C-alpha positions as CSV (number, residue, x, y, z in Angstrom):
1,M,-45.8,-16.8,11.2
2,E,-43.1,-14.2,12.1
3,S,-40.9,-14.7,15.1
4,H,-38.3,-11.9,15.3
5,T,-36.6,-12.1,18.7
6,T,-35.5,-8.7,20.1
7,V,-32.3,-8.2,21.9
8,A,-31.9,-5.9,24.9
9,E,-29.8,-2.8,24.2
10,P,-26.3,-2.7,25.8
11,S,-26.1,-0.9,29.1
12,S,-26.0,2.9,29.3
13,Q,-22.1,2.8,29.3
14,G,-22.3,1.0,25.9
15,S,-20.8,-2.2,27.3
16,V,-22.2,-5.7,26.5
17,T,-23.6,-7.6,29.5
18,L,-23.8,-11.3,30.2
19,D,-27.6,-11.1,29.7
20,N,-27.1,-9.6,26.2
21,V,-24.7,-12.4,25.2
22,E,-27.0,-15.1,26.6
23,Q,-29.9,-13.6,24.6
24,L,-27.9,-13.8,21.4
25,L,-26.8,-17.4,22.1
26,E,-30.4,-18.4,22.6
27,M,-31.8,-16.8,19.4
28,P,-32.7,-18.9,16.4
29,L,-30.0,-18.5,13.7
30,L,-32.2,-16.7,11.2
31,D,-33.6,-14.3,13.8
32,L,-30.0,-13.5,14.7
33,V,-29.2,-12.8,11.1
34,F,-32.3,-10.6,10.8
35,A,-31.3,-8.7,13.9
36,A,-27.8,-8.2,12.6
37,A,-29.1,-7.0,9.3
38,A,-31.3,-4.5,11.0
39,V,-28.4,-3.1,13.1
40,H,-26.3,-3.0,9.9
41,R,-29.0,-1.0,8.1
42,E,-29.1,1.5,10.9
43,H,-25.5,2.4,10.3
44,H,-25.1,1.8,6.5
45,D,-27.1,2.7,3.4
46,P,-28.5,-0.6,2.1
47,G,-28.5,0.8,-1.4
48,R,-24.8,1.7,-1.5
49,V,-22.4,-0.8,-3.0
50,Q,-19.2,-1.1,-1.1
51,C,-16.1,-0.9,-3.3
52,S,-12.9,-1.9,-1.4
53,Q,-9.2,-1.6,-2.0
54,L,-6.4,-3.4,-0.3
55,L,-3.1,-2.0,0.8
56,S,-0.5,-4.6,1.6
57,I,3.1,-5.1,2.4
58,K,3.9,-8.4,0.9
59,T,5.9,-7.9,-2.3
60,G,7.8,-5.3,-4.3
61,A,11.1,-3.8,-5.5
62,C,12.9,-3.8,-2.2
63,P,16.0,-1.5,-2.2
64,E,17.9,-4.0,0.0
65,D,20.7,-5.9,-1.7
66,C,19.8,-9.5,-0.6
67,A,21.4,-12.0,-3.0
68,Y,18.9,-14.7,-2.0
69,C,15.8,-12.6,-2.5
70,P,14.0,-12.3,-5.9
71,Q,12.3,-9.1,-4.6
72,S,15.5,-7.2,-4.4
73,I,15.8,-4.4,-6.9
74,H,19.4,-5.4,-7.3
75,N,18.6,-8.8,-8.8
76,Q,18.1,-9.2,-12.6
77,T,14.4,-10.2,-13.0
78,G,13.9,-8.9,-16.5
79,L,11.2,-6.5,-15.3
80,E,11.4,-2.7,-16.0
81,T,12.0,-0.8,-12.7
82,E,9.4,1.9,-11.9
83,A,9.6,4.6,-9.3
84,L,7.8,3.6,-6.1
85,M,5.3,5.9,-4.4
86,E,5.3,7.5,-1.0
87,T,2.9,5.8,1.4
88,Q,1.0,9.0,2.0
89,A,0.4,9.3,-1.8
90,I,-1.0,5.8,-1.9
91,L,-3.3,6.5,1.0
92,A,-4.5,9.7,-0.7
93,D,-5.2,7.7,-3.9
94,A,-7.0,4.9,-1.9
95,R,-9.4,7.5,-0.3
96,E,-11.4,4.8,1.4
97,G,-10.4,1.3,2.4
98,V,-8.4,-0.8,4.8
99,Y,-4.6,-0.6,5.4
100,V,-3.7,-4.1,6.3
101,T,-1.0,-4.4,9.0
102,D,-1.2,-8.0,10.0
103,W,-2.0,-11.3,8.2
104,L,-3.5,-13.6,10.7
105,G,-3.3,-16.8,8.8
106,G,-5.4,-18.5,6.2
107,N,-4.9,-20.7,3.2
108,I,-4.3,-20.7,-0.5
109,N,-5.0,-23.4,-3.1
110,P,-1.7,-23.8,-5.0
111,T,-3.5,-25.2,-8.1
112,S,-6.3,-22.6,-8.5
113,G,-4.8,-19.6,-6.6
114,D,-8.0,-19.2,-4.5
115,F,-7.2,-17.8,-1.1
116,S,-8.8,-16.8,2.2
117,Y,-6.8,-14.9,4.9
118,G,-7.7,-13.2,8.2
119,V,-6.3,-9.7,8.5
120,R,-6.3,-6.7,10.8
121,G,-5.3,-3.1,10.1
122,L,-6.4,0.5,10.0
123,E,-9.4,2.0,8.3
124,I,-8.6,4.6,5.6
125,K,-11.1,7.5,5.4
126,G,-10.5,10.5,3.2
127,G,-7.0,9.3,2.4
128,Q,-6.0,9.3,6.1
129,L,-5.4,6.4,8.5
130,G,-8.2,6.0,11.0
131,R,-9.5,3.6,13.6
132,P,-8.1,0.1,14.0
133,V,-10.2,-2.7,12.4
134,S,-9.8,-6.4,13.0
135,E,-11.6,-9.7,12.6
136,M,-11.7,-9.2,8.8
137,L,-11.4,-11.8,6.1
138,I,-10.0,-11.3,2.6
139,T,-11.0,-13.9,-0.1
140,G,-10.3,-14.1,-3.8
141,N,-7.8,-15.5,-6.3
142,I,-4.1,-14.5,-6.0
143,I,-3.6,-14.2,-9.7
144,E,-6.7,-11.9,-10.1
145,L,-5.6,-9.9,-7.0
146,F,-2.2,-9.1,-8.5
147,N,-3.9,-8.2,-11.8
148,R,-5.6,-5.5,-9.8
149,L,-2.4,-4.1,-8.3
150,V,-2.5,-0.3,-8.9
151,E,0.5,1.1,-7.0
152,V,3.6,0.0,-5.1
153,G,5.1,2.1,-2.3
154,N,8.8,2.9,-1.6
155,D,8.6,1.8,2.0
156,P,9.8,-1.8,2.3
157,W,9.0,-3.4,5.7
158,M,12.4,-4.0,7.0
159,Y,11.3,-6.3,9.9
160,S,10.4,-9.4,8.0
161,S,12.1,-11.7,5.5
162,T,10.0,-10.4,2.6
163,R,10.9,-6.8,3.1
164,S,8.0,-5.8,1.0
165,P,6.4,-2.3,0.5
166,T,2.9,-1.0,0.7
167,M,0.7,-2.0,-2.2
168,L,-2.6,-0.7,-3.4
169,F,-5.1,-3.2,-5.0
170,E,-8.6,-2.3,-6.3
171,D,-11.8,-4.2,-5.8
172,V,-10.7,-6.6,-3.0
173,Q,-13.4,-8.6,-1.2
174,F,-13.4,-8.0,2.6
175,S,-15.9,-9.3,5.1
176,G,-16.1,-8.2,8.7
177,V,-15.3,-4.5,8.1
């Protein structure tokens, strides 16, 4: 017994109507999942595996001389200092991905390092910043994440207490992109 509920298309202007929303709310959950998968397949190759990278601004060798901050390049950490990359070079290396601009909250398990954070940012296509994206979730393990750190930029964000630069991570799990 198949029962796939269909949903009316948005109006000719491309906007969602109250009727569209009411139809979605009345659908059985698995029918809604089936409809969402059908829409997704219209726009994405179902045989293609998505490989994601994460650019972040949360840590690094900050050039500021803040005595209290272990991220300052002026503090003795015992780590060898490496030249930091320009942001445009990091974007070119990333090619495709998401440039995270805002962390919207989440949680981390301090024992295991497992985390889940909401984010928003800009899509990276062909090494260039593109359209804004939001309502995304990043999940994983913080230790494993930093083991996949590929590049660090020379652009510390001066408007926060962390003053951290752009970072490029490989194989980050995103949902909602």
